[in-house]
py3Dmol code that shows the C-alpha trace and the ligand (Angstrom):
import py3Dmol

protein = """\
ATOM      1  CA  UNK A   1      -6.744 -23.000   9.722  1.00  0.00           C
ATOM      2  CA  UNK A   2      -6.382 -19.233   9.131  1.00  0.00           C
ATOM      3  CA  UNK A   3      -3.738 -17.587   7.136  1.00  0.00           C
ATOM      4  CA  UNK A   4      -0.602 -15.822   8.753  1.00  0.00           C
ATOM      5  CA  UNK A   5       0.126 -12.322   7.705  1.00  0.00           C
ATOM      6  CA  UNK A   6       3.532 -11.119   8.697  1.00  0.00           C
ATOM      7  CA  UNK A   7       4.387  -7.344   8.631  1.00  0.00           C
ATOM      8  CA  UNK A   8       3.769  -4.033  10.591  1.00  0.00           C
ATOM      9  CA  UNK A   9       0.772  -1.979  10.833  1.00  0.00           C
ATOM     10  CA  UNK A  10       2.429   1.218   9.840  1.00  0.00           C
ATOM     11  CA  UNK A  11       4.070  -0.290   6.754  1.00  0.00           C
ATOM     12  CA  UNK A  12       2.496   0.742   3.390  1.00  0.00           C
ATOM     13  CA  UNK A  13       3.052  -2.296   1.499  1.00  0.00           C
ATOM     14  CA  UNK A  14       1.311  -4.350   4.286  1.00  0.00           C
ATOM     15  CA  UNK A  15      -1.593  -1.982   4.120  1.00  0.00           C
ATOM     16  CA  UNK A  16      -2.323  -3.554   0.822  1.00  0.00           C
ATOM     17  CA  UNK A  17      -3.152  -7.095   1.800  1.00  0.00           C
ATOM     18  CA  UNK A  18      -4.790  -5.897   5.260  1.00  0.00           C
ATOM     19  CA  UNK A  19      -7.333  -3.913   3.089  1.00  0.00           C
ATOM     20  CA  UNK A  20      -7.912  -6.955   0.713  1.00  0.00           C
ATOM     21  CA  UNK A  21      -8.639  -9.016   3.967  1.00  0.00           C
ATOM     22  CA  UNK A  22     -11.011  -6.652   5.401  1.00  0.00           C
ATOM     23  CA  UNK A  23     -12.662  -6.076   2.053  1.00  0.00           C
ATOM     24  CA  UNK A  24     -13.058  -9.858   1.716  1.00  0.00           C
ATOM     25  CA  UNK A  25     -13.898 -10.495   5.329  1.00  0.00           C
ATOM     26  CA  UNK A  26     -11.111 -13.172   5.579  1.00  0.00           C
ATOM     27  CA  UNK A  27     -10.329 -14.551   9.139  1.00  0.00           C
ATOM     28  CA  UNK A  28      -6.414 -14.216   9.648  1.00  0.00           C
ATOM     29  CA  UNK A  29      -3.667 -13.818  12.372  1.00  0.00           C
ATOM     30  CA  UNK A  30      -1.361 -10.984  12.296  1.00  0.00           C
ATOM     31  CA  UNK A  31       2.151 -11.215  13.535  1.00  0.00           C
ATOM     32  CA  UNK A  32       3.806  -7.983  14.061  1.00  0.00           C
ATOM     33  CA  UNK A  33       7.400  -7.829  12.768  1.00  0.00           C
ATOM     34  CA  UNK A  34       9.390  -5.433  15.266  1.00  0.00           C
ATOM     35  CA  UNK A  35      12.225  -5.584  17.530  1.00  0.00           C
ATOM     36  CA  UNK A  36       9.828  -6.586  20.450  1.00  0.00           C
ATOM     37  CA  UNK A  37       9.115  -9.817  18.324  1.00  0.00           C
ATOM     38  CA  UNK A  38      12.392 -11.144  17.620  1.00  0.00           C
ATOM     39  CA  UNK A  39      10.808 -14.733  16.567  1.00  0.00           C
ATOM     40  CA  UNK A  40       8.719 -12.987  14.013  1.00  0.00           C
ATOM     41  CA  UNK A  41      11.670 -10.727  12.653  1.00  0.00           C
ATOM     42  CA  UNK A  42      13.666 -14.205  12.284  1.00  0.00           C
ATOM     43  CA  UNK A  43      10.774 -15.854  10.666  1.00  0.00           C
ATOM     44  CA  UNK A  44      10.147 -12.910   8.145  1.00  0.00           C
ATOM     45  CA  UNK A  45      13.976 -12.875   7.140  1.00  0.00           C
ATOM     46  CA  UNK A  46      13.447 -16.680   6.179  1.00  0.00           C
ATOM     47  CA  UNK A  47      10.297 -15.853   4.255  1.00  0.00           C
ATOM     48  CA  UNK A  48      11.475 -13.156   1.941  1.00  0.00           C
ATOM     49  CA  UNK A  49      14.407 -12.718  -0.314  1.00  0.00           C
ATOM     50  CA  UNK A  50      14.950  -9.059   1.002  1.00  0.00           C
ATOM     51  CA  UNK A  51      13.429  -9.431   4.629  1.00  0.00           C
ATOM     52  CA  UNK A  52      10.851  -6.951   3.542  1.00  0.00           C
ATOM     53  CA  UNK A  53       7.229  -7.475   4.363  1.00  0.00           C
ATOM     54  CA  UNK A  54       4.537  -8.321   3.808  1.00  0.00           C
ATOM     55  CA  UNK A  55       4.368 -12.354   3.792  1.00  0.00           C
ATOM     56  CA  UNK A  56       1.573 -14.924   4.008  1.00  0.00           C
ATOM     57  CA  UNK A  57       1.834 -18.255   5.426  1.00  0.00           C
ATOM     58  CA  UNK A  58      -0.998 -20.583   4.821  1.00  0.00           C
ATOM     59  CA  UNK A  59      -0.337 -24.179   5.868  1.00  0.00           C
ATOM     60  CA  UNK A  60       2.763 -25.130   3.833  1.00  0.00           C
ATOM     61  CA  UNK A  61       2.415 -22.258   1.416  1.00  0.00           C
ATOM     62  CA  UNK A  62       4.469 -19.232   1.775  1.00  0.00           C
ATOM     63  CA  UNK A  63       3.874 -15.973  -0.255  1.00  0.00           C
ATOM     64  CA  UNK A  64       5.665 -12.850  -0.334  1.00  0.00           C
ATOM     65  CA  UNK A  65       4.979  -9.744  -2.631  1.00  0.00           C
ATOM     66  CA  UNK A  66       1.928  -7.632  -1.717  1.00  0.00           C
ATOM     67  CA  UNK A  67       0.351  -8.178  -5.034  1.00  0.00           C
ATOM     68  CA  UNK A  68       0.800 -12.134  -4.872  1.00  0.00           C
ATOM     69  CA  UNK A  69      -0.579 -12.225  -1.238  1.00  0.00           C
ATOM     70  CA  UNK A  70      -3.829 -10.278  -2.709  1.00  0.00           C
ATOM     71  CA  UNK A  71      -3.947 -12.791  -5.577  1.00  0.00           C
ATOM     72  CA  UNK A  72      -3.355 -15.737  -3.495  1.00  0.00           C
ATOM     73  CA  UNK A  73      -6.309 -14.686  -1.184  1.00  0.00           C
ATOM     74  CA  UNK A  74      -8.561 -14.094  -3.919  1.00  0.00           C
ATOM     75  CA  UNK A  75      -7.762 -17.794  -5.171  1.00  0.00           C
ATOM     76  CA  UNK A  76      -8.085 -19.628  -1.659  1.00  0.00           C
ATOM     77  CA  UNK A  77      -9.775 -17.495   0.777  1.00  0.00           C
ATOM     78  CA  UNK A  78     -13.452 -16.334   1.074  1.00  0.00           C
ATOM     79  CA  UNK A  79     -15.986 -16.410  -1.689  1.00  0.00           C
ATOM     80  CA  UNK A  80     -16.254 -12.463  -1.794  1.00  0.00           C
ATOM     81  CA  UNK A  81     -15.637 -10.737  -5.077  1.00  0.00           C
ATOM     82  CA  UNK A  82     -12.142 -11.086  -6.045  1.00  0.00           C
ATOM     83  CA  UNK A  83      -9.817  -7.811  -5.744  1.00  0.00           C
ATOM     84  CA  UNK A  84      -8.346  -8.928  -9.265  1.00  0.00           C
ATOM     85  CA  UNK A  85     -11.167  -8.826 -11.646  1.00  0.00           C
ATOM     86  CA  UNK A  86     -12.573 -11.820 -13.305  1.00  0.00           C
ATOM     87  CA  UNK A  87     -12.818 -10.518 -16.634  1.00  0.00           C
ATOM     88  CA  UNK A  88      -9.281 -10.569 -18.135  1.00  0.00           C
ATOM     89  CA  UNK A  89      -9.361  -7.159 -19.981  1.00  0.00           C
ATOM     90  CA  UNK A  90     -10.376  -5.457 -16.677  1.00  0.00           C
ATOM     91  CA  UNK A  91      -7.842  -7.585 -14.591  1.00  0.00           C
ATOM     92  CA  UNK A  92      -5.058  -6.338 -17.031  1.00  0.00           C
ATOM     93  CA  UNK A  93      -6.245  -2.728 -16.265  1.00  0.00           C
ATOM     94  CA  UNK A  94      -6.055  -3.402 -12.673  1.00  0.00           C
ATOM     95  CA  UNK A  95      -2.710  -4.972 -12.337  1.00  0.00           C
ATOM     96  CA  UNK A  96      -1.559  -1.958 -14.828  1.00  0.00           C
ATOM     97  CA  UNK A  97      -2.913   0.405 -12.149  1.00  0.00           C
ATOM     98  CA  UNK A  98      -1.399  -1.471  -9.411  1.00  0.00           C
ATOM     99  CA  UNK A  99       2.008  -1.248 -11.131  1.00  0.00           C
ATOM    100  CA  UNK A 100       1.699   2.691 -11.397  1.00  0.00           C
ATOM    101  CA  UNK A 101       0.762   3.014  -7.601  1.00  0.00           C
ATOM    102  CA  UNK A 102       3.613   0.815  -6.646  1.00  0.00           C
ATOM    103  CA  UNK A 103       6.098   1.981  -9.014  1.00  0.00           C
ATOM    104  CA  UNK A 104       5.364   5.671  -9.414  1.00  0.00           C
ATOM    105  CA  UNK A 105       3.956   6.445  -6.296  1.00  0.00           C
ATOM    106  CA  UNK A 106       4.933   4.239  -3.456  1.00  0.00           C
ATOM    107  CA  UNK A 107       8.586   4.019  -4.948  1.00  0.00           C
ATOM    108  CA  UNK A 108       9.358   7.992  -4.920  1.00  0.00           C
ATOM    109  CA  UNK A 109       7.409   8.169  -1.682  1.00  0.00           C
ATOM    110  CA  UNK A 110       9.551   5.672   0.027  1.00  0.00           C
ATOM    111  CA  UNK A 111      12.668   7.148  -1.458  1.00  0.00           C
ATOM    112  CA  UNK A 112      11.893  10.582   0.015  1.00  0.00           C
ATOM    113  CA  UNK A 113      11.111   8.892   3.344  1.00  0.00           C
ATOM    114  CA  UNK A 114      14.136   6.406   3.283  1.00  0.00           C
ATOM    115  CA  UNK A 115      16.381   9.728   2.660  1.00  0.00           C
ATOM    116  CA  UNK A 116      15.211  11.362   5.771  1.00  0.00           C
ATOM    117  CA  UNK A 117      16.604   8.228   7.680  1.00  0.00           C
ATOM    118  CA  UNK A 118      20.222   8.465   6.075  1.00  0.00           C
ATOM    119  CA  UNK A 119      22.866  10.081   7.840  1.00  0.00           C
ATOM    120  CA  UNK A 120      23.566  13.644   6.881  1.00  0.00           C
ATOM    121  CA  UNK A 121      26.889  12.839   4.664  1.00  0.00           C
ATOM    122  CA  UNK A 122      24.771  10.063   2.996  1.00  0.00           C
ATOM    123  CA  UNK A 123      21.803  11.926   1.902  1.00  0.00           C
ATOM    124  CA  UNK A 124      20.810  11.661  -1.956  1.00  0.00           C
ATOM    125  CA  UNK A 125      19.530  15.041  -2.651  1.00  0.00           C
ATOM    126  CA  UNK A 126      19.375  14.269  -6.400  1.00  0.00           C
ATOM    127  CA  UNK A 127      17.464  11.252  -5.934  1.00  0.00           C
ATOM    128  CA  UNK A 128      14.723  13.176  -3.675  1.00  0.00           C
ATOM    129  CA  UNK A 129      14.607  15.859  -6.328  1.00  0.00           C
ATOM    130  CA  UNK A 130      13.755  13.117  -8.876  1.00  0.00           C
ATOM    131  CA  UNK A 131      11.414  11.569  -6.681  1.00  0.00           C
ATOM    132  CA  UNK A 132       9.535  14.741  -6.200  1.00  0.00           C
ATOM    133  CA  UNK A 133       9.414  15.353 -10.052  1.00  0.00           C
ATOM    134  CA  UNK A 134       8.053  11.673 -10.626  1.00  0.00           C
ATOM    135  CA  UNK A 135       5.141  12.459  -7.876  1.00  0.00           C
ATOM    136  CA  UNK A 136       4.473  15.688  -9.958  1.00  0.00           C
ATOM    137  CA  UNK A 137       4.092  13.990 -13.243  1.00  0.00           C
ATOM    138  CA  UNK A 138       2.315  10.958 -11.880  1.00  0.00           C
ATOM    139  CA  UNK A 139      -0.235  13.044  -9.940  1.00  0.00           C
ATOM    140  CA  UNK A 140      -1.031  15.022 -13.184  1.00  0.00           C
ATOM    141  CA  UNK A 141      -1.513  11.689 -15.008  1.00  0.00           C
ATOM    142  CA  UNK A 142      -3.585  10.233 -12.153  1.00  0.00           C
ATOM    143  CA  UNK A 143      -5.563  13.457 -12.009  1.00  0.00           C
ATOM    144  CA  UNK A 144      -6.653  13.034 -15.780  1.00  0.00           C
ATOM    145  CA  UNK A 145      -7.405   9.378 -15.329  1.00  0.00           C
ATOM    146  CA  UNK A 146      -9.555   9.874 -12.246  1.00  0.00           C
ATOM    147  CA  UNK A 147     -11.852  12.400 -13.758  1.00  0.00           C
ATOM    148  CA  UNK A 148     -15.249  11.030 -13.321  1.00  0.00           C
ATOM    149  CA  UNK A 149     -13.871   7.691 -11.844  1.00  0.00           C
ATOM    150  CA  UNK A 150     -15.091   6.493  -8.518  1.00  0.00           C
ATOM    151  CA  UNK A 151     -12.213   3.647  -8.113  1.00  0.00           C
ATOM    152  CA  UNK A 152      -9.276   3.082 -10.314  1.00  0.00           C
ATOM    153  CA  UNK A 153     -10.416   0.639 -12.515  1.00  0.00           C
ATOM    154  CA  UNK A 154     -14.072  -0.521 -13.776  1.00  0.00           C
ATOM    155  CA  UNK A 155     -16.511   0.961 -11.296  1.00  0.00           C
ATOM    156  CA  UNK A 156     -15.805  -1.238  -8.386  1.00  0.00           C
ATOM    157  CA  UNK A 157     -12.944  -1.415  -5.582  1.00  0.00           C
ATOM    158  CA  UNK A 158      -9.822  -3.639  -6.804  1.00  0.00           C
ATOM    159  CA  UNK A 159      -6.376  -4.465  -5.978  1.00  0.00           C
ATOM    160  CA  UNK A 160      -5.414  -1.202  -7.758  1.00  0.00           C
ATOM    161  CA  UNK A 161      -7.447   0.637  -5.052  1.00  0.00           C
ATOM    162  CA  UNK A 162      -5.828  -1.698  -2.374  1.00  0.00           C
ATOM    163  CA  UNK A 163      -2.298  -0.306  -3.859  1.00  0.00           C
ATOM    164  CA  UNK A 164      -3.641   3.260  -4.322  1.00  0.00           C
ATOM    165  CA  UNK A 165      -4.669   3.721  -0.542  1.00  0.00           C
ATOM    166  CA  UNK A 166      -1.256   3.418   1.030  1.00  0.00           C
ATOM    167  CA  UNK A 167       0.592   4.981  -1.803  1.00  0.00           C
ATOM    168  CA  UNK A 168      -1.629   8.092  -1.813  1.00  0.00           C
ATOM    169  CA  UNK A 169      -1.881   8.298   1.757  1.00  0.00           C
ATOM    170  CA  UNK A 170       1.794   8.424   2.478  1.00  0.00           C
ATOM    171  CA  UNK A 171       2.475  10.363  -0.819  1.00  0.00           C
ATOM    172  CA  UNK A 172       0.418  13.230   0.252  1.00  0.00           C
ATOM    173  CA  UNK A 173       2.380  13.763   3.486  1.00  0.00           C
ATOM    174  CA  UNK A 174       5.596  13.927   1.536  1.00  0.00           C
ATOM    175  CA  UNK A 175       4.648  15.570  -1.465  1.00  0.00           C
ATOM    176  CA  UNK A 176       1.045  17.179  -1.188  1.00  0.00           C
ATOM    177  CA  UNK A 177      -1.305  16.590  -4.043  1.00  0.00           C
ATOM    178  CA  UNK A 178      -2.103  19.826  -5.368  1.00  0.00           C
ATOM    179  CA  UNK A 179      -5.540  21.389  -5.043  1.00  0.00           C
ATOM    180  CA  UNK A 180      -5.933  21.566  -8.568  1.00  0.00           C
ATOM    181  CA  UNK A 181      -5.746  18.086  -9.063  1.00  0.00           C
ATOM    182  CA  UNK A 182      -9.260  17.795  -7.667  1.00  0.00           C
ATOM    183  CA  UNK A 183     -10.253  14.459  -9.222  1.00  0.00           C
ATOM    184  CA  UNK A 184      -7.272  12.830  -7.658  1.00  0.00           C
ATOM    185  CA  UNK A 185      -7.511  14.666  -4.386  1.00  0.00           C
ATOM    186  CA  UNK A 186     -11.225  13.318  -4.109  1.00  0.00           C
ATOM    187  CA  UNK A 187     -10.097   9.970  -4.880  1.00  0.00           C
ATOM    188  CA  UNK A 188      -7.758  10.172  -1.900  1.00  0.00           C
ATOM    189  CA  UNK A 189     -10.455  11.210   0.498  1.00  0.00           C
ATOM    190  CA  UNK A 190     -12.891   8.595  -1.070  1.00  0.00           C
ATOM    191  CA  UNK A 191     -10.182   5.892  -0.393  1.00  0.00           C
ATOM    192  CA  UNK A 192      -9.719   7.098   3.200  1.00  0.00           C
ATOM    193  CA  UNK A 193     -13.606   6.731   3.727  1.00  0.00           C
ATOM    194  CA  UNK A 194     -13.576   3.340   2.797  1.00  0.00           C
ATOM    195  CA  UNK A 195     -14.245   1.177   5.838  1.00  0.00           C
ATOM    196  CA  UNK A 196     -11.366  -1.366   5.245  1.00  0.00           C
ATOM    197  CA  UNK A 197      -8.839   1.624   4.446  1.00  0.00           C
ATOM    198  CA  UNK A 198     -10.459   3.549   7.508  1.00  0.00           C
ATOM    199  CA  UNK A 199      -9.275   0.645   9.513  1.00  0.00           C
ATOM    200  CA  UNK A 200      -5.823   0.230   8.379  1.00  0.00           C
ATOM    201  CA  UNK A 201      -5.365   4.001   9.030  1.00  0.00           C
ATOM    202  CA  UNK A 202      -6.600   3.680  12.580  1.00  0.00           C
ATOM    203  CA  UNK A 203      -4.465   0.562  13.162  1.00  0.00           C
ATOM    204  CA  UNK A 204      -1.099   2.508  12.056  1.00  0.00           C
ATOM    205  CA  UNK A 205      -2.297   5.504  14.126  1.00  0.00           C
ATOM    206  CA  UNK A 206      -0.370   4.603  17.246  1.00  0.00           C
ATOM    207  CA  UNK A 207       3.042   4.275  15.155  1.00  0.00           C
ATOM    208  CA  UNK A 208       2.806   7.839  13.438  1.00  0.00           C
ATOM    209  CA  UNK A 209       5.647   8.984  15.669  1.00  0.00           C
ATOM    210  CA  UNK A 210       7.800   6.620  13.610  1.00  0.00           C
ATOM    211  CA  UNK A 211       7.500   8.663  10.513  1.00  0.00           C
ATOM    212  CA  UNK A 212      10.598  10.227  10.066  1.00  0.00           C
ATOM    213  CA  UNK A 213       9.622  13.604   8.652  1.00  0.00           C
ATOM    214  CA  UNK A 214       6.971  14.119  11.289  1.00  0.00           C
ATOM    215  CA  UNK A 215       3.328  12.966  10.695  1.00  0.00           C
ATOM    216  CA  UNK A 216       1.193  15.899   9.725  1.00  0.00           C
ATOM    217  CA  UNK A 217      -1.824  16.698  12.001  1.00  0.00           C
ATOM    218  CA  UNK A 218      -4.412  15.436  10.014  1.00  0.00           C
ATOM    219  CA  UNK A 219      -6.050  12.238   8.245  1.00  0.00           C
TER     220      UNK A 219
END
"""
ligand_1 = """\
20
GSH
N 7.682 -5.340 -3.455
C 7.385 -5.445 -1.843
C 7.577 -4.261 -1.253
C 7.705 -4.496 0.292
C 8.349 -3.229 0.919
O 9.028 -2.522 0.493
N 8.110 -3.648 2.402
C 8.764 -2.522 3.166
C 7.467 -2.004 4.129
S 6.367 -0.949 3.200
C 9.754 -3.043 4.386
O 9.618 -4.327 4.488
N 10.376 -2.364 4.891
C 11.516 -2.779 5.949
C 12.713 -3.117 5.422
O 12.952 -2.751 4.242
O 13.325 -3.611 6.376
C 5.983 -5.971 -1.985
O 5.061 -5.652 -2.723
O 5.384 -6.564 -0.940
"""
view = py3Dmol.view(width=600, height=400)
view.addModel(protein, "pdb")
view.setStyle({"model": 0}, {"cartoon": {"style": "trace"}})
view.addModel(ligand_1, "xyz")
view.setStyle({"model": 1}, {"stick": {}})
view.zoomTo()
view.show()
């Protein structure tokens, strides 16, 4: 039986397990969660404590949280090299960088995007300003860290790069990476050229009109 991934192709947290699935060549079924598929919406609402995607169903096993889905795939699907390195010290670094991309790039990016969806009288201008500042600080930190590095951790593509790809893809749309952060900008280009990442970017392309701030004419 192949595992079933619930999510939406445009959703940044769904890209993470999709990238891992493509990297590791795991067969799976994708169930899109959108208003045209109320049965998938209902299932998603059952699976997740918040209703947020992704979720993976594999027989009787139900996994939520993008990072846990990736770790589950490492354990039970495919014999390709795992996304979480087997060396414990490298694994710790990979999990740390995954958290950095989730907490300090995705979270402020989502805050900025979420604010654009709010009614005019419910805008959070202070929160948006803080989100832009967080991205500035984090870009500077990441740029230093990516000097001379091909991938986020340990010289090969890991779970941290699965997290980095959607985080930097969308954060650059809402808060462009300055040209002087050349190592970080080059890392984003490298990520987007990776076949697994290029595939999720292409699969999400038909939904770009949903981007509330207007998708830029690039990438
Ligand atoms: N911590 C969760 C975050 C999941 C998340 O934020 N999912 C977003 C999509 S990128 C979502 O479901 N948004 C729709 C909603 O909130 O209704 C994870 O790692 O899976």
